[in-house]
MIDO-760307 format. One record per residue (C-alpha): y negated, x, z negated; residue number from 1; residue in one letter. Coordinates in steps of 0.001 Angstrom, whole numbers, padded with zeros to 6 digits. Layout:
+---------+---------+---------+-----+---------+
!       y !       x !       z ! num ! residuo !
+---------+---------+---------+-----+---------+
!       Y !       X !       Z ! NUM !       A !
...
+---------+---------+---------+-----+---------+
REM end
This chain:
+---------+---------+---------+-----+---------+
!       y !       x !       z ! num ! residuo !
+---------+---------+---------+-----+---------+
! -079758 !  101967 ! -104264 !   1 !       M !
! -076227 !  101533 ! -105599 !   2 !       V !
! -077316 !  098254 ! -107194 !   3 !       Q !
! -078662 !  097032 ! -103859 !   4 !       Q !
! -075361 !  097945 ! -102216 !   5 !       L !
! -073490 !  095959 ! -104851 !   6 !       L !
! -075804 !  092984 ! -104417 !   7 !       D !
! -075454 !  092994 ! -100631 !   8 !       E !
! -071663 !  093310 ! -100622 !   9 !       L !
! -071257 !  090600 ! -103246 !  10 !       R !
! -073710 !  088126 ! -101694 !  11 !       S !
! -073271 !  085647 ! -098860 !  12 !       G !
! -070182 !  083975 ! -097487 !  13 !       D !
! -068497 !  087154 ! -096263 !  14 !       D !
! -066318 !  088335 ! -099149 !  15 !       Q !
! -064149 !  090641 ! -097029 !  16 !       S !
! -065055 !  093588 ! -099260 !  17 !       I !
! -064182 !  093331 ! -102957 !  18 !       E !
! -066238 !  095646 ! -105150 !  19 !       V !
! -065544 !  097038 ! -108617 !  20 !       F !
! -068319 !  099087 ! -110213 !  21 !       H !
! -068269 !  101812 ! -112844 !  22 !       V !
! -071837 !  102410 ! -114020 !  23 !       N !
! -071592 !  106181 ! -114440 !  24 !       S !
! -075081 !  107059 ! -115589 !  25 !       R !
! -075215 !  110424 ! -117343 !  26 !       L !
! -078916 !  111344 ! -117588 !  27 !       S !
! -081390 !  109540 ! -119827 !  28 !       K !
! -084602 !  110939 ! -118331 !  29 !       E !
! -085757 !  112789 ! -115203 !  30 !       V !
! -085772 !  116157 ! -116975 !  31 !       D !
! -082175 !  115562 ! -118119 !  32 !       D !
! -080826 !  115433 ! -114557 !  33 !       I !
! -078354 !  118226 ! -113677 !  34 !       A !
! -078279 !  119587 ! -117233 !  35 !       S !
! -074917 !  120162 ! -118912 !  36 !       A !
! -073855 !  118877 ! -122339 !  37 !       S !
! -070769 !  117808 ! -124259 !  38 !       L !
! -072215 !  114282 ! -124406 !  39 !       R !
! -072251 !  114119 ! -120621 !  40 !       K !
! -068734 !  115529 ! -120366 !  41 !       L !
! -067425 !  112848 ! -122711 !  42 !       G !
! -069175 !  110106 ! -120751 !  43 !       L !
! -067858 !  111489 ! -117475 !  44 !       L !
! -064254 !  111542 ! -118671 !  45 !       L !
! -064602 !  107953 ! -119841 !  46 !       G !
! -065994 !  106848 ! -116482 !  47 !       Y !
! -063137 !  108562 ! -114648 !  48 !       C !
! -060541 !  106866 ! -116830 !  49 !       L !
! -062159 !  103497 ! -116147 !  50 !       K !
! -062069 !  104142 ! -112381 !  51 !       A !
! -058381 !  105044 ! -112539 !  52 !       V !
! -057683 !  101923 ! -114618 !  53 !       W !
! -059402 !  099759 ! -111977 !  54 !       L !
! -057245 !  101420 ! -109324 !  55 !       R !
! -054050 !  100660 ! -111217 !  56 !       L !
! -055074 !  097211 ! -112450 !  57 !       R !
! -056600 !  095803 ! -109247 !  58 !       H !
! -055077 !  097936 ! -106498 !  59 !       G !
! -058409 !  099393 ! -105374 !  60 !       V !
! -057744 !  101792 ! -102482 !  61 !       N !
! -061211 !  103171 ! -101678 !  62 !       H !
! -063272 !  105394 ! -103980 !  63 !       F !
! -067015 !  105173 ! -103271 !  64 !       Y !
! -069018 !  108001 ! -104819 !  65 !       Y !
! -072573 !  109342 ! -104792 !  66 !       V !
! -072272 !  113165 ! -104589 !  67 !       P !
! -074499 !  115735 ! -106205 !  68 !       A !
! -077375 !  117595 ! -104578 !  69 !       P !
! -077138 !  121355 ! -104284 !  70 !       G !
! -077309 !  122056 ! -108019 !  71 !       L !
! -074488 !  124034 ! -109610 !  72 !       R !
! -073999 !  121901 ! -112737 !  73 !       N !
! -074053 !  118703 ! -110682 !  74 !       A !
! -071482 !  120076 ! -108231 !  75 !       V !
! -069250 !  121019 ! -111158 !  76 !       Y !
! -069519 !  117387 ! -112280 !  77 !       R !
! -068230 !  116304 ! -108873 !  78 !       D !
! -065305 !  118709 ! -109190 !  79 !       W !
! -064233 !  117015 ! -112421 !  80 !       I !
! -064555 !  113536 ! -110944 !  81 !       V !
! -062534 !  114345 ! -107842 !  82 !       M !
! -059909 !  116325 ! -109750 !  83 !       L !
! -059246 !  113319 ! -111991 !  84 !       L !
! -059797 !  110407 ! -109608 !  85 !       C !
! -059061 !  111492 ! -106064 !  86 !       R !
! -055242 !  111615 ! -106359 !  87 !       P !
! -055187 !  107898 ! -107158 !  88 !       F !
! -057179 !  106633 ! -104160 !  89 !       F !
! -056304 !  106270 ! -100492 !  90 !       L !
! -059757 !  107031 ! -099072 !  91 !       R !
! -062882 !  108766 ! -100391 !  92 !       I !
! -066345 !  107577 ! -099329 !  93 !       I !
! -069458 !  109633 ! -100055 !  94 !       Y !
! -072904 !  108033 ! -100006 !  95 !       H !
! -075477 !  110814 ! -100226 !  96 !       Y !
! -078709 !  109935 ! -102034 !  97 !       Q !
! -079847 !  113537 ! -102300 !  98 !       A !
! -079541 !  116452 ! -099931 !  99 !       A !
! -078581 !  120072 ! -100178 ! 100 !       G !
! -074945 !  120363 ! -101256 ! 101 !       V !
! -073856 !  121610 ! -097827 ! 102 !       G !
! -076668 !  124130 ! -097696 ! 103 !       D !
! -075858 !  125262 ! -101243 ! 104 !       W !
! -072239 !  125879 ! -100263 ! 105 !       L !
! -073391 !  128108 ! -097418 ! 106 !       E !
! -076202 !  130004 ! -099131 ! 107 !       T !
! -076079 !  129580 ! -102922 ! 108 !       G !
! -072435 !  129263 ! -103929 ! 109 !       A !
! -070078 !  132084 ! -104795 ! 110 !       Y !
! -066993 !  132451 ! -102613 ! 111 !       A !
! -064753 !  130929 ! -105282 ! 112 !       W !
! -067133 !  127975 ! -105674 ! 113 !       E !
! -066989 !  127315 ! -101937 ! 114 !       R !
! -063192 !  127409 ! -102065 ! 115 !       W !
! -062971 !  124996 ! -105018 ! 116 !       V !
! -065579 !  122668 ! -103510 ! 117 !       S !
! -063762 !  122402 ! -100203 ! 118 !       R !
! -060451 !  121881 ! -101985 ! 119 !       L !
! -061660 !  119143 ! -104333 ! 120 !       L !
! -064559 !  117594 ! -102403 ! 121 !       L !
! -063692 !  118215 ! -098759 ! 122 !       G !
! -062326 !  115918 ! -096068 ! 123 !       R !
! -063636 !  112510 ! -097203 ! 124 !       P !
! -062807 !  109564 ! -094970 ! 125 !       A !
! -066487 !  108674 ! -094603 ! 126 !       L !
! -069838 !  110236 ! -095431 ! 127 !       S !
! -072881 !  107960 ! -095431 ! 128 !       I !
! -076207 !  109764 ! -095088 ! 129 !       V !
! -079798 !  108530 ! -095228 ! 130 !       L !
! -080870 !  109956 ! -091879 ! 131 !       G !
! -079611 !  111841 ! -088852 ! 132 !       D !
! -081241 !  115005 ! -090219 ! 133 !       Y !
! -078578 !  115158 ! -092938 ! 134 !       Y !
! -075516 !  114986 ! -090681 ! 135 !       H !
! -075308 !  118777 ! -090572 ! 136 !       E !
! -075447 !  119044 ! -094362 ! 137 !       D !
! -072729 !  116409 ! -094853 ! 138 !       A !
! -070558 !  118019 ! -092163 ! 139 !       A !
! -070093 !  121124 ! -094350 ! 140 !       K !
! -067459 !  119154 ! -096303 ! 141 !       L !
! -065619 !  118161 ! -093105 ! 142 !       A !
! -065664 !  114347 ! -093334 ! 143 !       P !
! -063662 !  112396 ! -090771 ! 144 !       R !
! -066756 !  110345 ! -089946 ! 145 !       K !
! -070498 !  110431 ! -090682 ! 146 !       I !
! -072784 !  107407 ! -090364 ! 147 !       V !
! -076500 !  106945 ! -090999 ! 148 !       T !
! -077625 !  104115 ! -093270 ! 149 !       V !
! -081284 !  104332 ! -094367 ! 150 !       P !
! -082460 !  103197 ! -097770 ! 151 !       N !
! -083950 !  099747 ! -098111 ! 152 !       C !
! -086205 !  097552 ! -100219 ! 153 !       A !
! -086674 !  093858 ! -100755 ! 154 !       S !
! -089732 !  092551 ! -098918 ! 155 !       D !
! -092414 !  092640 ! -101654 ! 156 !       P !
! -094893 !  090536 ! -099664 ! 157 !       C !
! -093169 !  087972 ! -097428 ! 158 !       P !
! -096537 !  086225 ! -097087 ! 159 !       D !
! -098168 !  089467 ! -095912 ! 160 !       Y !
! -099825 !  088011 ! -092787 ! 161 !       A !
! -101445 !  085157 ! -094704 ! 162 !       D !
! -102638 !  087022 ! -097786 ! 163 !       K !
! -102458 !  090801 ! -098103 ! 164 !       L !
! -103236 !  091571 ! -094462 ! 165 !       Q !
! -106373 !  089418 ! -094642 ! 166 !       V !
! -107537 !  091297 ! -097748 ! 167 !       T !
! -106806 !  094673 ! -096142 ! 168 !       Q !
! -108764 !  093763 ! -093031 ! 169 !       Q !
! -111741 !  092648 ! -095133 ! 170 !       A !
! -111728 !  095952 ! -097044 ! 171 !       R !
! -111457 !  097909 ! -093796 ! 172 !       A !
! -114406 !  096007 ! -092342 ! 173 !       K !
! -116526 !  096702 ! -095431 ! 174 !       A !
! -115629 !  100394 ! -095283 ! 175 !       L !
! -116451 !  100498 ! -091580 ! 176 !       G !
! -119891 !  099088 ! -092318 ! 177 !       Q !
! -120422 !  101674 ! -095054 ! 178 !       A !
! -119408 !  104461 ! -092670 ! 179 !       L !
! -121886 !  103218 ! -090071 ! 180 !       S !
! -124692 !  103083 ! -092615 ! 181 !       G !
! -124922 !  099311 ! -092550 ! 182 !       G !
! -123274 !  098348 ! -095806 ! 183 !       G !
! -123100 !  099061 ! -099540 ! 184 !       P !
! -120916 !  101732 ! -101115 ! 185 !       L !
! -117217 !  101231 ! -100371 ! 186 !       A !
! -114197 !  103010 ! -101848 ! 187 !       T !
! -111089 !  103843 ! -099815 ! 188 !       F !
! -108052 !  103871 ! -102139 ! 189 !       H !
! -105221 !  106312 ! -101389 ! 190 !       V !
! -102018 !  105886 ! -103403 ! 191 !       L !
! -099626 !  108618 ! -104540 ! 192 !       Y !
! -096555 !  106923 ! -106050 ! 193 !       L !
! -093778 !  109386 ! -106818 ! 194 !       S !
! -092592 !  111996 ! -109260 ! 195 !       L !
! -095676 !  113998 ! -110212 ! 196 !       C !
! -094603 !  117416 ! -109024 ! 197 !       Y !
! -096222 !  120154 ! -106965 ! 198 !       R !
! -093400 !  120219 ! -104417 ! 199 !       D !
! -093883 !  116486 ! -103856 ! 200 !       K !
! -097351 !  117324 ! -102551 ! 201 !       G !
! -099356 !  116061 ! -105523 ! 202 !       L !
! -101813 !  118950 ! -105693 ! 203 !       F !
! -102179 !  119037 ! -101909 ! 204 !       D !
! -103152 !  115354 ! -102007 ! 205 !       A !
! -105685 !  116041 ! -104766 ! 206 !       V !
! -107251 !  118921 ! -102820 ! 207 !       D !
! -107324 !  116805 ! -099651 ! 208 !       A !
! -109224 !  114012 ! -101387 ! 209 !       V !
! -111707 !  116523 ! -102782 ! 210 !       A !
! -112234 !  117972 ! -099297 ! 211 !       E !
! -112627 !  114574 ! -097639 ! 212 !       L !
! -115166 !  113394 ! -100200 ! 213 !       N !
! -117105 !  116592 ! -099613 ! 214 !       G !
! -117222 !  115764 ! -095905 ! 215 !       R !
! -118445 !  112218 ! -096576 ! 216 !       L !
! -121123 !  113459 ! -098953 ! 217 !       Q !
! -122275 !  116060 ! -096428 ! 218 !       A !
! -122679 !  113271 ! -093862 ! 219 !       R !
! -124653 !  111214 ! -096420 ! 220 !       H !
! -122331 !  108236 ! -096011 ! 221 !       L !
! -122047 !  105444 ! -098585 ! 222 !       S !
! -118261 !  105751 ! -098718 ! 223 !       A !
! -115916 !  107544 ! -101073 ! 224 !       R !
! -112159 !  108153 ! -101267 ! 225 !       V !
! -110250 !  107666 ! -104514 ! 226 !       Q !
! -106715 !  108940 ! -105086 ! 227 !       L !
! -104650 !  106757 ! -107415 ! 228 !       D !
! -101727 !  108710 ! -108878 ! 229 !       V !
! -098750 !  106968 ! -110478 ! 230 !       A !
! -095585 !  108592 ! -111777 ! 231 !       G !
! -094171 !  110794 ! -114501 ! 232 !       R !
! -094750 !  114538 ! -114555 ! 233 !       F !
! -091702 !  116733 ! -114141 ! 234 !       Y !
! -093222 !  119855 ! -115722 ! 235 !       L !
! -095565 !  119938 ! -118716 ! 236 !       A !
! -097387 !  122935 ! -117265 ! 237 !       G !
! -098194 !  121056 ! -114077 ! 238 !       E !
! -099441 !  118077 ! -116087 ! 239 !       E !
! -101879 !  120358 ! -117910 ! 240 !       S !
! -102974 !  121923 ! -114623 ! 241 !       E !
! -103470 !  118461 ! -113117 ! 242 !       F !
! -105597 !  117261 ! -116034 ! 243 !       N !
! -107723 !  120399 ! -115856 ! 244 !       E !
! -108175 !  119950 ! -112107 ! 245 !       R !
! -109380 !  116368 ! -112584 ! 246 !       L !
! -112304 !  117580 ! -114661 ! 247 !       G !
! -113725 !  119777 ! -111907 ! 248 !       Q !
! -116951 !  118830 ! -110161 ! 249 !       A !
! -115496 !  118210 ! -106700 ! 250 !       D !
! -113300 !  115434 ! -108101 ! 251 !       L !
! -116113 !  113497 ! -109748 ! 252 !       N !
! -119207 !  111844 ! -108324 ! 253 !       D !
! -122016 !  109598 ! -109583 ! 254 !       D !
! -119690 !  106592 ! -109482 ! 255 !       H !
! -116820 !  108077 ! -111477 ! 256 !       G !
! -113633 !  110095 ! -110962 ! 257 !       P !
! -112225 !  110558 ! -107468 ! 258 !       L !
! -108676 !  110907 ! -108788 ! 259 !       V !
! -107335 !  108377 ! -111307 ! 260 !       V !
! -104009 !  108897 ! -113086 ! 261 !       Y !
! -102218 !  105662 ! -113996 ! 262 !       H !
! -099139 !  107148 ! -115660 ! 263 !       G !
! -095705 !  105717 ! -115013 ! 264 !       F !
! -095979 !  102468 ! -113064 ! 265 !       A !
! -093600 !  099651 ! -113964 ! 266 !       D !
! -092799 !  097057 ! -111314 ! 267 !       E !
! -095898 !  094943 ! -111977 ! 268 !       A !
! -098239 !  097947 ! -111984 ! 269 !       K !
! -096623 !  099321 ! -108837 ! 270 !       K !
! -097218 !  096035 ! -107001 ! 271 !       R !
! -100823 !  096030 ! -108174 ! 272 !       E !
! -101452 !  099578 ! -106955 ! 273 !       L !
! -099792 !  098954 ! -103587 ! 274 !       L !
! -101811 !  095766 ! -103091 ! 275 !       A !
! -105140 !  097482 ! -103746 ! 276 !       Q !
! -104328 !  100622 ! -101728 ! 277 !       A !
! -105781 !  101320 ! -098286 ! 278 !       D !
! -103442 !  104229 ! -097489 ! 279 !       A !
! -100453 !  106080 ! -098924 ! 280 !       F !
! -099749 !  109804 ! -099150 ! 281 !       V !
! -096547 !  111781 ! -099756 ! 282 !       L !
! -097047 !  115369 ! -098634 ! 283 !       A !
! -093653 !  116501 ! -099894 ! 284 !       S !
! -091824 !  119761 ! -099394 ! 285 !       Y !
! -089386 !  119041 ! -102224 ! 286 !       Y !
! -086108 !  120908 ! -101761 ! 287 !       E !
! -083941 !  117844 ! -102409 ! 288 !       F !
! -086135 !  115261 ! -100687 ! 289 !       E !
! -083991 !  112463 ! -099349 ! 290 !       A !
! -085365 !  109033 ! -098455 ! 291 !       H !
! -088175 !  107989 ! -100842 ! 292 !       P !
! -088093 !  104259 ! -101490 ! 293 !       V !
! -091833 !  104414 ! -102205 ! 294 !       S !
! -092397 !  105162 ! -098505 ! 295 !       L !
! -090465 !  102032 ! -097557 ! 296 !       I !
! -092508 !  099980 ! -100017 ! 297 !       E !
! -095733 !  101384 ! -098575 ! 298 !       A !
! -094547 !  100415 ! -095087 ! 299 !       M !
! -093720 !  096920 ! -096334 ! 300 !       A !
! -097319 !  096625 ! -097558 ! 301 !       H !
! -098648 !  097628 ! -094142 ! 302 !       G !
! -100315 !  100813 ! -095395 ! 303 !       L !
! -101261 !  103730 ! -093149 ! 304 !       P !
! -099225 !  106672 ! -094451 ! 305 !       I !
! -099803 !  110418 ! -094475 ! 306 !       V !
! -096479 !  112248 ! -094725 ! 307 !       V !
! -095201 !  115750 ! -094067 ! 308 !       T !
! -092985 !  116942 ! -091249 ! 309 !       R !
! -090291 !  117693 ! -093786 ! 310 !       W !
! -086580 !  117084 ! -093367 ! 311 !       R !
! -085813 !  113392 ! -092892 ! 312 !       I !
! -089377 !  112116 ! -093349 ! 313 !       L !
! -090569 !  112141 ! -089700 ! 314 !       P !
! -087543 !  110172 ! -088502 ! 315 !       E !
! -088546 !  107232 ! -090713 ! 316 !       L !
! -091643 !  106646 ! -088580 ! 317 !       F !
! -092253 !  105460 ! -085012 ! 318 !       P !
! -092240 !  108115 ! -082290 ! 319 !       A !
! -095589 !  109876 ! -082030 ! 320 !       G !
! -096818 !  108627 ! -085399 ! 321 !       Y !
! -100265 !  110080 ! -086102 ! 322 !       E !
! -099932 !  110395 ! -089882 ! 323 !       G !
! -097622 !  113437 ! -089857 ! 324 !       L !
! -098893 !  116729 ! -091296 ! 325 !       V !
! -097505 !  120186 ! -091969 ! 326 !       D !
! -096398 !  121082 ! -095491 ! 327 !       T !
! -098921 !  122678 ! -097863 ! 328 !       K !
! -101825 !  121604 ! -095626 ! 329 !       S !
! -104545 !  119783 ! -097607 ! 330 !       P !
! -106950 !  120156 ! -094684 ! 331 !       G !
! -104583 !  118274 ! -092372 ! 332 !       Q !
! -104116 !  115559 ! -094996 ! 333 !       I !
! -107888 !  115200 ! -095211 ! 334 !       A !
! -108079 !  114966 ! -091405 ! 335 !       D !
! -105473 !  112190 ! -091263 ! 336 !       R !
! -107082 !  110228 ! -094083 ! 337 !       L !
! -110464 !  110632 ! -092397 ! 338 !       D !
! -108953 !  109122 ! -089265 ! 339 !       G !
! -107582 !  106165 ! -091255 ! 340 !       F !
! -110956 !  105224 ! -092775 ! 341 !       L !
! -111936 !  101709 ! -091760 ! 342 !       G !
! -108534 !  101014 ! -090182 ! 343 !       R !
! -105423 !  099072 ! -091156 ! 344 !       T !
! -101806 !  099177 ! -089960 ! 345 !       D !
! -102400 !  099930 ! -086283 ! 346 !       E !
! -099116 !  101865 ! -085994 ! 347 !       A !
! -097016 !  098826 ! -086906 ! 348 !       G !
! -095439 !  100309 ! -090021 ! 349 !       L !
! -094776 !  096890 ! -091530 ! 350 !       R !
! -092889 !  095977 ! -088356 ! 351 !       D !
! -090979 !  099259 ! -088732 ! 352 !       Q !
! -089983 !  098149 ! -092228 ! 353 !       F !
! -088865 !  094708 ! -091046 ! 354 !       L !
! -086733 !  096203 ! -088265 ! 355 !       R !
! -085038 !  099034 ! -090122 ! 356 !       H !
! -085486 !  099041 ! -093901 ! 357 !       F !
! -084906 !  095524 ! -095229 ! 358 !       T !
! -082005 !  094742 ! -097505 ! 359 !       R !
! -080465 !  092652 ! -094759 ! 360 !       R !
! -080467 !  095585 ! -092323 ! 361 !       A !
! -079039 !  097827 ! -095042 ! 362 !       F !
! -076290 !  095337 ! -095902 ! 363 !       G !
! -075239 !  094896 ! -092286 ! 364 !       E !
! -074968 !  098651 ! -091722 ! 365 !       K !
! -073105 !  099332 ! -094966 ! 366 !       I !
! -070653 !  096505 ! -094382 ! 367 !       R !
! -069970 !  097647 ! -090810 ! 368 !       A !
! -069389 !  101245 ! -091923 ! 369 !       A !
! -066958 !  100245 ! -094672 ! 370 !       L !
! -065024 !  097702 ! -092616 ! 371 !       L !
! -064603 !  100264 ! -089834 ! 372 !       A !
! -062383 !  102266 ! -092197 ! 373 !       L !
! -059832 !  099457 ! -092158 ! 374 !       E !
! -059559 !  099685 ! -088374 ! 375 !       N !
! -058667 !  103360 ! -088317 ! 376 !       E !
+---------+---------+---------+-----+---------+
REM end
């Protein structure tokens, strides 16, 4: 998302905001995030020195920073950054891409950690959050102003109405015929595209697909539901549990497996999976869930989506959206998917994407929020 911000601020005729970027990546892999090491400390000190040099060399007044979630080691990282960099800059801008630091300060931090955090991290000029839900969390550090700027994605299918929508409607029609007993076997593809992790709802999605296929078989219908899973596993134990679950009888029928694992999906594979999907599922109750870009991409592809009533997730959808479910509720997921069989994007999720989650909308909101600082 930082790269998209850089691209938007540097593109077009409006060059009123000059941007200098320090690529401060510390973690090599997902399982390396929030771990502490001397290697990371050395990198961090180097990044801070570069930021200070840019301040002195180019007169940069504003320090834009992506804060940590509510993880102790990551918060300590932020302490170091602000201790070294903050004295040199006129204004501090936080752009939260993960949630929980405010809650951690209230419930998980020691008294001395709260004191240090508020001293070093508190009172930024601006906090940018991904949704209104996170205003309360950001407010724990007493920013002067909080604004909401949702994540975004480039439109992956600008010719959607002429190509992909036509294909989706044809698949929905074929499935409808199979459900009515008037057509050959049809498969309804549900896509899970995220970190493979229990708290992201992976196992709930698997159980839901098993339950829904059991319902279809009990009704003697020539239709089946296949869950396509793409992503890396966070825990080796959960990967073993997942593989064992896939071998069980309720996830296999005469036509093959009902859950297919595709591994990590690069950009080309991701586009392929999204194009062949009939629905999308993210039944997350992940503690640090923020604003999954995969949901935006699913919207852009006009996919019906099943998503949990968890933190920010409901506010991404139109009012009264029918695809919302409670957390840890495979039966509800099965119900929603059952209701989506033979249907396409009747809720207007692609229109929701075009109105709120394009790069243009993101760029306009970010630019307005940053320029407003100059008028204070």
